[in-house]
N, C-alpha and C positions, 0 to 999 in steps of 0.2 A: 363632645370626649374628648379631656385635654392629654395630648401626647405629651406625657413626660420624658425625658433624657434618660437614656440607658445608664445606671450605673456600673461601669467595667472593673471599677476596682476590686471584688472580687473574684474577678477569672485569674487564674493562677498566671496568662501570659501575659496579664496587663504590663503594660508599662506608662507609668507618666510623663506627660509632655515634658520637653527638655526647656522649653520656650520660659518658662516662668523663673525655670533655676537660672539660666544664662541671662534672663530680664532682671534679676536680682543682684547676680555677681557685679553685671555692668552699673546698674542702679546704686550699689555700693561703692564702687570704683568712681562714679561721676558723684556720689556724695561727697566721697573724700575730697576729690579737688573743690568739690562746691565751698566744703568747710572751712580750706587750706585758705580760700578766696575772701571767707568772710562772709558767706551768703548762705540765708536761711535756707532749710529743705523745708515741707510743708506735710509730705506723708506718703505711703508707701500703701497698697493693698495686696496682702498675702493672698488672698483668694483670687483677686482678679489681676495680679501682677504689676505692675508700673503704671502709675496713674503720671497724670500731667502736675506734677509739683509745683513748677515754675509759672509765677505770675509773668506778665510781660514786663514788669520792671524790671523782676528777679534776671530773669534772661538777657535781657540787655546791659544788666551790671555785668554779670558773667562772662559776657560778650567781649564786652569793655577791657573787664580785666587781664581776661586770654590774650588781647591783642596786645597787651601792655609786655607781655611776657615773650613775644612772637621777636624771630629774629628778625631785618629786612631782608627780602627777597629779592631787592634791585635798587639801582640807585637814579631810578627815572626822574623822580622829582624832586632831587636835589640836582642831578644836571638839568632839569628843563629851568630851573630858576636861576644858575650859576652861568651855565655854558654861555649868554647873549655876553657878558662882561670880559669873555677873552676873546684874545685879537691875535691876528697872524701879524708878524711884526717883517718887513723887509727892507734892505737896506740897499745901496748902491755908492761906493765910493769912486769918484772920478778917477781917470787914469793919473797915475802917479808910479816912481820908483819905490818900493816898499823897505824896510829898512834893512841891511843887512843883518844875520841872525848874530855876528860878533858884536855890532852895536847895539842890538835891541833889549829893552831893558825893562819891554815887559812883558816875556817871558816869565812865567810861575815858577817852571820847572828846569832845571840844567839838563844841558843838551844830551839824550842817550841815555838820562835817569829812567828809572823805574814808573816814576809818576808822568814825566813826558809820554811813556808809552803806551801807561796801561789808565790811567785818569784823564780821560779823552774828554775835552770840552767839546759841544755840539753847537748849531746853530747860524756857525758860519762856514765858510767853503773850507771843502773837505774835513767838516766837523770838527776844525780846530780852529782856537783864536787868533788872531793876528799875532801874536807872539810865540806860536808854536808851528808856524807854517816856515817851511824851510825854503832858505835861500831867498835871495831877490823874486822881486816879481812885479811885472809892467803891464799897464792894462786894466780896463774897469773890473772890480770886484764886488759883487754881489754877494748877498747872503741873506739867510731866513731863517726866525726863530718866534718865537710865541712872548707873548706880553696879557697885561691884563689892567681895565679900568679900574682906578680906584678912586674917584670922585665922577658925579654926574657932569660936571664943566671940561671932561677930557682929560684929564690928568692919568698917566697910566705907567706902569712900572715892566722893565724887563729885565735882561742881565746887561753888562756895559758892552762883554766881548761879542754881544750881538750886534750893539750899536757902534762900537768902536771907531770914530775916523769918519763916521759916515756922513753925507753932503746931503745926501736926503732920505728921509724914512719914511715909508709908505704903511700904513695900516692896514687890515681889512678885516671887518666885523664879521660875527657870523652868520650876519643877512647876505654877506656879499658885498655891503658897501666900502667904500674905499675914502679914505681921507691922508692927508699930509701931516705929518707930527714932525715937531720940534723938539730937540734936544733940550730940555733945561739943565740936566747935570748929569755927572756920571761920578761914580765911585770904585776904579780898580782895585781896591784891598778888597770890597766884598764883593764887589763882580755885580754890581745895581746900578741901573740909570733909571731916570727919570724922565719920562715924553710927556709933550702936549698937544692934544689934538683941538684946535680951536672951532665955533663955529657953531658949536651945539651946547645945552646946557642940560639933556636929559640922558645922556647915554649910559648904560645898566651897568653895576660897576658893582664890585665886591669889597667886602667887609675881611680886615685883617684881625686874625683870631688874637684876642688877648689872654687866653689859657696858653699853656705849656701842654704839646700832644703827650700821651701816654706809650710807653712801647706796645704794640699789638694794636693799636687804634685804628680803624678802618683810614683810607686814605683815596683820593682820586686825583687823578694827573688829567689835565686836560690840557691841551696846547694843539700844534702843527707838526707833524712828524711829518717830515720828507716833505713837506707843501703839501700834502693831500686834503689839508684843510682842517677843522677844527674835530679833535679826535678825544675818545676817553676811554683810559683805564685804571682800574681798582688792584689796590693792593691793600699792605699794611704798616704800618711805623716798624722799623725792624731795629733802630737804634738811635741815639741821640748823642749830641757831644763829639761827633766823630770830627777827627782833624785827617785832611787827606793831603797836609805839605802844601796846600796852597799861598800859606800865610799863616802873622800870628791872630788872625781874626776868626781861623776856623771853628766852627760850633756847628756843623751841619748836622741836620736829620737826614737819618737813612731811609729810604724809604723801598720795596720793592715794589710798587705799582711801576709796569714796565715805561721806561721813558726813554727816547731815542732822538736823531738829530732831527733838529727843530723843535722838541720841546721847550728849548733853552730859555729862560725868562719867562716859559707858564707858572700858573700856581699851579699848588697843591693843596686840595680841600679836604678840609673836615665833613664830617657828615653832618654836621650843622649848616654846612653851607659857608663857612667861613675860611679862608687862606689859611692855612697853616706855615705855609712856607713857599719861596717861588724855587722852581727844579734850575739846577745851573750847573750839575757834573753827574755822571755815570763812571763806572769802573766798568772796563770793558775789553779784552782782548782784542776782539773781532770789529769793535768801534758800535754794534749794535748791544740792545740791552739785555743783560744778563741778571735782571733781577735786581741788582744794585746802585740806586741812585741817589744822589745829594740835593737836598733843598736847602737854601738859607732860610732860620726859623724867623716867623713873624716878628718875632720882638726887635730883632736886628733890622728889617727891613722899614721898621715903623720908626726907629730912631733916625737909619742914614736916611729915606726919603724926607722925613721933616726939614733938616739940614738943606738937602738937595732942592727942595722947594722954597727953601727960604733965600739961598745962596747961591746954589748953583755947584756948591762943594762942602766936604766933608771935615771940617776940623777937629783934630784927636790931641789928647793931652798927651805930656811925652817928657819921659824922667831921663831918658839918655843913658841905656845902660843897653849893652848884651847879657841876654840871660839864660838859662838851660834850665832843664827839670833837675829837681833832687832824686837820684837813685836810691835805692837800698843802699847801695856801696858808698855812695857818696854820704849819706844821712850817717852810717858808721863811721866813718873816716872824721866827721864833725862832730862828731857826739849827740846827735840827733835822734831822739825816739822815732821818730815817724819821718818817711818820706815826704816831706811836704813842703811846700814853699817854692821860692824861685832864686834858684844859685845866682849871684851877679857874677858873669865872667869875666867883665871888664867893662866900667864907666866911660864914658866917651868924653872927651877933653872939653871942657866948658858948657857941659850939661847941667842939667838941675840937681843930678844926684851926686854927681863930684863935685860940684858946689858946696853940698850941703854933707860931705864929709864921706860919702860910700864908697867902699873900695872893693877890688877884686876878692873873692869868696867869700862876700856877704851872703847873708840868707834873709832877702824880705819875705815875712811872715804872713803881714796883715797891713792890710790899707784901709785908713778912717774906722779902725777897729774890728773892720770885718778879715774873716782868714782867707789868706791864699793857697789854695790847693796846689796848684802848682803854677809853672810858668805861662803857659797860655790863659789861666785864670787872670795872671797880674795883668797881660799884656791887651784881655778885653777890659779888666776893670780901667784899668788908669785910659786907655782910649776911650772909654765912655764918657769922661769929664774932660769939660772944657777946659781948654789953653787959659792960663793964668789963677785958676783954680788952688786953691791951697790944701794940700793932703798932709797926714801923720800916716808915714810907713812905720812900721814895727821892723826891727834889722837885728839879727842874730850877727854881732860883730864880733869875731876869737872868741867865740863860744860866751860872751855875754850879750844879756838881750838890751837894746838899746830905741830909743824913741829920735824919729829923724821927723824933721818939718822942713817942706820946701814949698815951692811954686811950679806948677808944670808949666813946660814950655809944648811951641807948639810942634808936632810929630811934622818933622820934614816930608816933604815930597819924597824924596830920592835919599836914599844913604848910598854913599858910596865907600866900597873897601876895596883899595887895589891890592893885588896876592902879587907878591916877590916872588919870580918863577926864577930868578939866577939859582940856580942850586951847584952851577959850577965849582971846582976845586974841592969838592967834600972831600975830606981825609979821614981814614978810617982815628978812631979815637978809643979811649978806656970802656971797656963794656961792663954793662950791670947782667950779667949773663943769669939771675934767678928772675927777671922781668923779660927776658928777650931783648935786651934794646944795646947798642953800641953808641956812644955818645961823645962828642968832642965839642968843646968850648967854642960858642959862638962866632967870637970874634977872630976865631981860627977859620971860619967858613967862610967862605965870599958869598957875597949876599943876604947874610944869614944875621946881619944887625950885630951890636953890641953886647946883648942881654942874653941870656939864658947858657942851655946846652942845646946843641944841636942831634937831631937821630939820624945818623949816619947808615944803620942798618936795623932791621925790624926780624927777629926769628920767624918764620912762620910757624904757626900754631902754638905761639907763645901768648904769656898771658898780657904783653901788649900788644900784639898784633890782634890777640881777639879783642881786644879797646878800643883798634881803630888807629892806633900809631901808623904813621908811614914815615919814608926820607923826607927828610927835610924839614919836619916838624922841628918846633923849639920849645921847649921847656923850662919856663921861665919859672915856677914856683914848686916847690914839693914840701906837703905839709905846713905849708903857709910862709916858708922860708925862700929868700931867692936863691938860686944857685947859678954859680958862674962854669961849674968844673964837673965832672962825672964823682969828684971825691965828694963833693958838696953834696949830691943826688944819694949815693951811698952811705953817708952820716946819716941825711934824712932819714932815709928808712929805715937803719936801725935802731934810729930811736923811736918809730913809729913802733916796733916789734918791740923793743923793750917796753914799749906803753901797752902792749897785748893789743893793739891794733889789728885788724884783719885786713885792711885797705890803705893805703896811702893815696892821698888825694894829688893830683901836680894838676899845674895851669900850663893850658898847651897851646901853642901860638900856632895856625895853619893857616898861610896867607896874612890876609889884614884882618882875619878874627882868631879871638882864643876863647877857649872853651875850659872846664877843669874834667878829667879826669881820673875815677877813682879804678887804682890798681890794685886788685889782692895780693897778700904777702905770701910768700911760701913760708913757712916755718922752719927755724934752724939754722 
């Protein structure tokens, strides 16, 4: 006799098992996911619950598609591949007398400035480059930083300030092997250096990225912090195109991967295992990482290193002008619709720009047909061109557009600008109360020269004070007209008011350099 299963469904207290309902819901969810991945569903049995509807091939396809959308849970594979190319760089400078601060031209920041205090360069003694070390120093000097091979035959990249002045460079690889390296060339303006290790043709090396990183991309910083040996930190790209006041070619990538002393010169990798930048500076009140670090973009590294390898130095195009940004106030005073371009504060005597007829107050708006966004972009664009190149500049001159053709010179290694600090004999003069300035003819003030009017007093919290005017400044032009007295200044201001200008543009000389300042005009 065959026993048949008891049918409990007719009993009042009977409750159907929930397994089938749960499985159905689960299957429906799975089916919707699978459908979104484009994988076929083969069947479902209401009476017996879910069945194995996936063939082996279908299951493999689902797994592959799911893996594609999964986020990486670590960077071990990338690190394992790139870490051997990163090296520790150690230098030893023979005993000598370091330059006194007063004659040291290597410091990128003014003594006591916020940049000197907070933008600490790292990798050298005390975490500072030679130009920022205070006072004379005798005795052996050593320092430690990082770098990375860029070719199998031993060429490696590091920071200029890591190897600056080095008599001997020693590199240590990830496997502990130590080699002596030779400095091939350095570029202080971008803080890059190329060194070479001889004797092998099979060094592990990293590739420079050809793409531009996006804000939010992952980044891995690999280096030798505090001399501990190869270390890795991770973060993201926080910003790009950063200007940290280090020079006219600043175009840094900002990252938040922890970077500390000793990481200087080390690479910042993307998730493809390519170098997106070279770590060079941090923002830190304490000297340690606070999550703000700066890397030189791979595109800059590529162009600079190519020249260093070829001839040991970098040649840059030069037009010979002091430039400054076009602020909204300056744009308004010049009648520009947008605050774009580079304002020529002063062309340098006998420079290419001066010979081509470019004058103070001109605005350079394009180079070879490519628009110039700001002063930094002009500096980078011209600097990237070879000396001797013919260029076409679009210039706004006294309200009129014109085209200037010139041949680039070579950027001098040093540009000297001596400040005349003799301000003795300054006397009270006629004031311009609406601006907050007291003025006197320059030829009446000792040491002020013959041209313009001297600022002898600045009213605190006035419009002039807010724009940075100081005692001893010399106003050369107001609204494009040369001035020799306070009366000339007042007349130019009244004319600007009559023309319904919101601000007036002044060319101001401070020490050995000049700049344009847009000062807002009070109505009435």
